[in-house]
C-alpha positions in Angstrom: 249.0 28.6 -17.0 249.6 27.5 -13.3 250.3 24.3 -11.9 249.6 23.9 -8.0 252.3 21.6 -6.0 250.4 19.8 -2.7 251.7 17.7 -0.5 248.7 15.0 0.1 249.8 13.7 3.4 252.1 15.0 6.4 254.6 17.1 4.7 258.0 15.7 3.8 256.5 14.1 0.3 259.2 15.4 -1.6 257.4 18.6 -3.1 260.5 20.4 -3.8 262.1 17.5 -6.0 259.0 17.8 -7.9 259.2 21.1 -8.4 262.4 20.6 -9.5 261.8 17.8 -12.4 259.0 20.2 -13.8 261.2 23.2 -13.6 262.2 23.7 -17.2 259.1 25.1 -18.5 258.6 27.4 -15.3 259.2 31.0 -15.4 258.1 31.7 -11.8 257.7 29.4 -8.9 255.5 30.8 -6.2 255.2 29.6 -2.7 251.7 30.5 -1.4 251.9 29.8 2.6 254.6 28.7 5.4 257.8 29.9 6.6 261.3 28.8 7.0 259.8 25.5 8.8 259.3 24.4 5.5 262.6 22.2 4.9 262.8 20.8 1.6 266.3 19.2 -0.2 267.1 19.9 -4.0 269.5 17.7 -6.2 270.9 20.0 -9.0 273.8 19.1 -11.3 274.8 16.3 -8.4 275.2 19.1 -5.6 272.3 19.0 -2.5 270.7 22.1 -1.4 268.8 22.5 1.6 266.3 25.5 1.9 263.7 26.3 4.1 262.5 29.5 3.0 263.6 30.4 -0.7 261.3 28.5 -3.2 263.1 25.9 -4.4 263.1 26.7 -8.3 265.2 29.2 -7.4 268.4 26.9 -7.5 267.6 26.2 -11.3 267.8 29.9 -12.2 263.7 30.5 -11.7 262.2 33.7 -10.3 261.0 32.6 -6.8 258.2 34.6 -5.1 257.2 34.6 -1.4 253.6 35.3 -1.4 251.2 37.0 0.8 250.2 33.9 2.7 253.7 33.5 3.8 255.3 34.8 6.7 258.8 35.4 6.1 261.8 35.8 8.6 264.3 38.3 6.7 267.1 36.6 8.5 266.9 33.4 7.2 266.1 34.8 3.6 269.1 36.6 3.3 271.1 34.1 5.1 269.6 31.3 2.4 270.1 34.1 -0.4 273.6 34.8 1.0 274.6 31.1 0.9 273.3 30.1 -3.0 275.3 33.3 -3.9 278.7 31.9 -2.2 277.8 28.3 -3.9 278.0 30.3 -7.2 274.0 30.7 -7.9 272.4 33.9 -8.5 269.1 33.5 -7.1 266.2 36.0 -8.1 263.9 36.2 -5.1 260.7 38.4 -4.8 258.6 39.1 -1.6 255.0 40.0 -1.3 254.9 43.4 0.5 251.7 41.8 1.9 253.6 38.7 3.8 253.7 38.9 7.4 257.2 39.3 9.1 258.6 37.0 11.6 260.1 38.7 14.5 262.7 37.8 17.2 259.9 37.8 20.2 257.8 35.4 17.4 260.4 32.8 17.6 260.9 33.2 21.5 256.7 32.9 22.6 256.9 29.8 19.9 259.3 28.0 22.4 257.7 29.3 25.5 254.3 28.4 24.2 255.1 25.0 22.9 256.6 23.9 26.2 253.4 25.1 28.0 251.1 23.1 25.9 252.5 19.7 26.6 250.5 17.0 25.3 248.7 19.5 22.7 252.3 20.2 21.3 252.0 20.6 17.7 255.4 19.1 17.3 256.5 22.9 16.1 260.0 24.0 14.7 259.9 26.6 17.4 260.7 29.2 14.4 257.8 31.6 15.3 255.3 30.3 12.6 252.3 29.9 14.7 252.7 33.3 16.9 253.4 35.5 13.6 249.8 33.9 12.1 248.2 34.9 15.3 249.5 38.2 15.0 248.1 38.5 11.8 244.7 37.4 12.3 244.9 39.5 15.4 245.2 42.6 13.3 248.4 43.5 15.4 251.2 42.0 12.8 254.3 43.6 11.1 254.0 43.3 6.8 257.0 43.1 4.9 255.7 46.5 3.1 256.1 48.3 6.6 259.8 47.4 6.5 260.0 49.9 3.8 258.7 52.8 5.8 260.2 53.5 8.8 257.8 55.4 10.8 255.2 52.6 10.0 257.4 49.9 11.2 258.2 51.9 14.2 254.1 52.6 15.1 253.7 48.8 14.7 256.5 47.7 17.1 255.6 50.4 19.5 251.8 49.2 19.7 252.8 45.2 19.8 256.1 44.9 21.7 254.8 46.2 25.0 251.5 43.3 24.6 254.7 40.6 24.1 256.5 41.4 26.5 254.1 41.2 29.1 252.9 38.0 27.8 256.5 36.3 28.3 257.1 38.1 31.6 253.7 38.2 33.2 251.7 35.3 31.8 255.0 32.7 31.3 257.3 34.2 33.8 260.4 34.5 31.7 262.9 36.7 31.4 263.1 39.1 28.1 266.0 40.8 26.4 266.8 41.8 22.5 263.9 40.1 21.4 261.3 42.2 23.1 263.5 45.7 23.0 261.8 48.1 20.6 264.9 50.3 19.6 267.0 47.1 18.4 264.2 45.6 16.6 263.1 48.9 14.8 267.3 49.2 13.7 267.5 45.8 13.1 264.3 45.4 10.7 264.8 48.8 9.1 267.7 47.3 7.6 266.4 44.3 6.4 263.8 46.8 4.7 266.4 49.0 3.4 268.2 45.8 1.7 264.9 44.6 0.6 264.3 47.9 -1.3 267.8 48.4 -2.6 267.8 44.9 -4.3 264.3 45.6 -5.7 263.1 42.4 -4.0 259.2 43.7 -2.9 256.5 43.4 -5.0 252.6 43.2 -5.1 252.2 39.2 -5.6 249.1 38.8 -7.1 249.6 41.6 -9.6 252.9 40.6 -10.1 252.0 36.9 -10.7 249.0 37.6 -13.3 251.0 39.8 -15.4 253.3 37.1 -15.6 250.6 34.7 -16.7 249.2 37.3 -19.0 252.5 37.3 -20.9 252.4 34.0 -21.5 254.8 32.5 -18.4 254.4 29.2 -16.6 253.9 30.1 -13.0 254.0 27.3 -10.2 252.4 27.3 -7.1 254.5 25.7 -4.3 252.7 24.6 -0.9 254.7 23.7 2.2 253.6 21.0 4.3 250.8 18.9 3.7 247.1 18.5 3.6 246.5 16.8 6.9 249.0 19.7 8.4 245.9 22.2 7.2 244.7 24.5 9.6 241.2 23.7 8.5 241.3 20.8 7.0 244.5 19.0 8.7 244.4 16.8 12.2 243.8 19.6 14.4 245.6 20.7 17.0 248.7 18.6 15.6 248.7 21.0 12.8 250.5 24.1 11.1 249.0 27.7 11.0 248.1 28.0 7.5 246.5 26.4 4.4 248.7 23.7 2.4 245.8 22.7 0.6 245.1 24.2 -3.2 242.5 26.3 -1.7 245.6 28.5 0.1 247.2 28.7 -3.3 244.7 31.5 -4.6 244.6 33.3 -0.9 248.2 32.9 -0.6 249.4 34.6 -4.0 246.3 36.9 -4.7 245.4 35.1 -7.9 241.8 34.2 -8.6 240.2 30.9 -7.5 239.4 30.7 -11.3 243.1 30.9 -12.3 244.4 28.5 -9.8 241.2 25.8 -10.6 242.0 26.3 -14.2 245.5 25.0 -14.1 246.6 21.3 -12.7 246.6 20.6 -9.1 249.5 17.8 -8.5 249.3 15.7 -5.4 252.4 14.8 -3.8 252.3 11.2 -2.1 255.4 9.4 -0.3 254.9 5.6 -0.9 255.0 5.3 2.9 253.6 7.7 5.8 255.9 10.0 7.7 255.5 12.9 10.2 257.4 14.7 12.6 255.4 15.5 15.6 252.7 14.3 18.4 249.0 12.7 17.3 247.6 9.7 16.3 248.9 7.6 13.2 247.0 4.8 12.6 249.2 3.1 10.3 252.1 3.7 12.3 255.1 1.3 12.7 256.8 1.1 15.8 257.1 4.5 17.7 259.4 7.9 18.1 259.8 8.7 22.1 258.0 11.9 22.9 256.3 11.8 19.6 254.0 8.7 19.6 251.0 8.8 22.2 251.6 6.0 24.7 255.3 5.2 23.5 257.3 2.7 25.8 260.9 3.2 25.6 261.6 0.0 27.4 259.8 -1.9 24.5 260.8 0.5 21.4 263.5 -1.3 19.2 262.9 -4.6 20.3 259.8 -5.7 18.0 259.9 -6.5 14.3 257.7 -3.4 13.8 260.4 -1.2 15.3 263.2 -2.9 13.2 260.9 -2.1 10.1 260.5 1.3 11.2 264.0 1.6 11.8 264.8 0.4 8.2 262.3 2.5 6.3 263.8 5.4 8.4 267.3 5.1 7.6 266.6 4.1 4.2 264.3 7.2 3.4 266.4 9.4 5.7 263.2 10.2 7.7 265.0 13.1 9.7 263.4 16.6 9.5 265.5 18.8 7.2 265.3 21.8 9.5 265.4 20.1 13.1 267.0 16.6 12.7 264.4 15.0 14.2 263.6 11.4 13.5 260.1 11.4 11.9 257.4 8.7 12.8 256.9 6.2 9.9 254.1 4.1 8.8 252.1 2.4 5.9 250.5 4.1 3.2 247.1 5.6 4.5 244.6 5.2 1.9 241.7 7.2 4.0 244.2 10.2 4.2 244.7 10.3 0.6 241.1 9.8 -0.4 240.7 13.1 1.7 243.5 14.8 0.3 242.3 14.2 -3.1 238.9 15.6 -2.5 239.9 18.6 -0.6 242.6 19.7 -2.9 240.9 18.6 -6.5 243.9 16.6 -7.9 244.4 16.4 -11.5 247.6 14.3 -11.0 249.6 12.5 -8.6 253.9 12.4 -8.4 254.5 9.3 -6.3 257.8 9.4 -4.6 260.2 7.1 -2.7 258.9 3.6 -4.0 262.4 2.6 -3.9 263.0 3.0 -0.3 260.3 -0.1 0.0 262.5 -2.1 -2.4 263.4 -5.3 -0.8 260.8 -5.6 1.6 259.3 -9.1 1.0 255.8 -7.9 1.4 254.4 -4.2 1.4 251.0 -3.3 3.1 249.0 -0.3 3.1 246.2 1.0 5.0 242.7 0.6 2.7 240.3 1.8 5.3 239.5 2.4 9.1 237.6 0.3 11.6 235.9 3.5 13.8 233.7 2.5 16.3 233.1 -1.0 14.8 232.0 0.5 11.4 234.2 0.7 8.0 235.0 3.9 6.9 237.1 4.7 4.1 238.0 8.4 4.7 239.5 10.3 7.6 236.7 11.5 10.2 236.4 15.3 10.7 238.0 15.4 14.3 241.2 14.0 15.4 239.7 12.3 18.5 237.6 10.2 16.3 240.6 10.1 14.1 242.6 8.7 17.1 240.0 5.8 17.4 240.5 4.5 14.0 242.3 0.9 13.6 243.7 0.7 9.9 242.5 -2.3 7.9 245.7 -3.4 5.8 245.9 -4.7 2.3 249.3 -6.5 1.6 250.9 -6.3 -1.7 253.8 -8.5 -2.8 257.4 -6.5 -2.3 259.7 -5.8 -5.3 263.2 -6.2 -5.8 266.0 -3.5 -5.3 267.3 -2.5 -9.0 269.1 0.1 -10.7 266.6 2.9 -10.1 268.5 5.3 -12.4 268.5 2.9 -15.4 264.2 3.0 -14.3 264.2 6.3 -14.9 265.7 6.8 -18.0 263.5 3.6 -19.4 260.5 4.8 -18.3 257.1 3.5 -16.4 257.2 0.0 -17.8 260.9 -0.7 -16.6 259.3 -0.3 -12.8 259.1 -3.8 -11.2 255.8 -5.3 -12.1 255.0 -5.5 -8.3 255.8 -1.8 -7.8 253.5 -0.9 -10.7 250.5 -3.0 -9.1 251.0 -0.8 -5.9 251.0 2.5 -7.8 248.0 1.5 -10.3 246.2 0.5 -6.8 246.7 3.9 -5.6 245.5 6.0 -8.9 242.5 3.6 -8.9 241.7 4.3 -5.5 241.8 7.9 -6.1 240.8 7.6 -9.3 243.4 10.2 -10.7 246.1 9.8 -13.0 249.9 9.3 -12.3 252.1 12.1 -13.6 255.3 11.0 -12.2 257.4 8.6 -9.9 260.2 9.3 -7.7 262.8 6.7 -7.3 265.1 8.4 -6.0 266.8 11.6 -4.5 267.9 13.1 -7.7 266.3 14.6 -10.6 267.5 12.0 -12.7 265.7 9.3 -10.6 262.1 10.2 -11.5 260.1 8.3 -14.0 258.1 11.3 -16.1 254.8 10.0 -17.0 253.3 13.2 -18.0 254.1 16.8 -18.3 251.4 19.1 -17.4 252.9 21.9 -18.8 252.3 20.2 -22.6 
């Protein structure tokens, strides 16, 4: 069977940890979109592993698959694999031959275009994700399978590189170097292809996964980023370049929609809101310079909201795994979660980081929006309208800090009553049961209510 893990908000919900806690029953973990912009942290046997491309299940000895919906930087892939091997692990990673390859010119152009976009910048990690997906849609991309055939690789590069070089030099007025040199790129990526072949890493993803399912194996499908960063269903243009929603799991792996839809779809929820990047955020507390619209750095840090935001940010470690940038934080946004529940068809919820909010006298939630004088319970379809939304807040009693590891061991009923009231409000509003509650960063600090594989 399949279990699909989807971020319900703006990324950073703790998806890798949920993959980890259900990992015992899993045989294969497949990423279905995104690239090495998808930083996630996994704690296993007391050791912390920070990954950006290798599926998080690989830390636990599961087969990790990068599906055709991913964009793959071979340099990052092999760096992460080699680092895990140096730390005593033996990751088994397979890569779809249909997945597109991030090349150095994609990364160079990503940085150039992000600077040029100014107010429309999406907070990209400048790792070449967007330009690679652009080339995929423009039918001028290089796929993993092309790295295995030198003649095809050279043909692809000779077609596309002159276009990219002209774009950088003639449109943006930038100097170019090795990132735009056909011979250098050919030799470097031909060698990556040789290593992929030598280690038997490439697969026909859909066929591989379906064969594993037919053999009785359990497959977990792992999305990167979150629903509101989906290029179709998110806060465009402040989005990623792929589909993190559950529909992306079928397109990005080659499994049929009835296969994915016949399994479980678990929505991962952070108990408050966080994100890196620009754009509206109706429940935001305080702000972050260069990210929050109309942020006043002369006022920043001096208000109660700013102090509360800093507290949550520090308690939750709200700094990007890949970039180290501070994340914007705010109260939980229920219209966003209602939108995500509909778009993904969640069958269960995993709610993380309730421990971060412990110790506050009160905890608030954006229950609905006021948009142009009327109440709305879900996100509007355009980001411009979302920017006009004002959150209507609902207040809950806070809960005390406790021994969260003991709570995880004792079960759901040991969660402080006020926190359970908060959790049950979320489940009731979304009409979706709670499968797990994260009360700390470690695998042992999760209250497991239901196992989707049982």
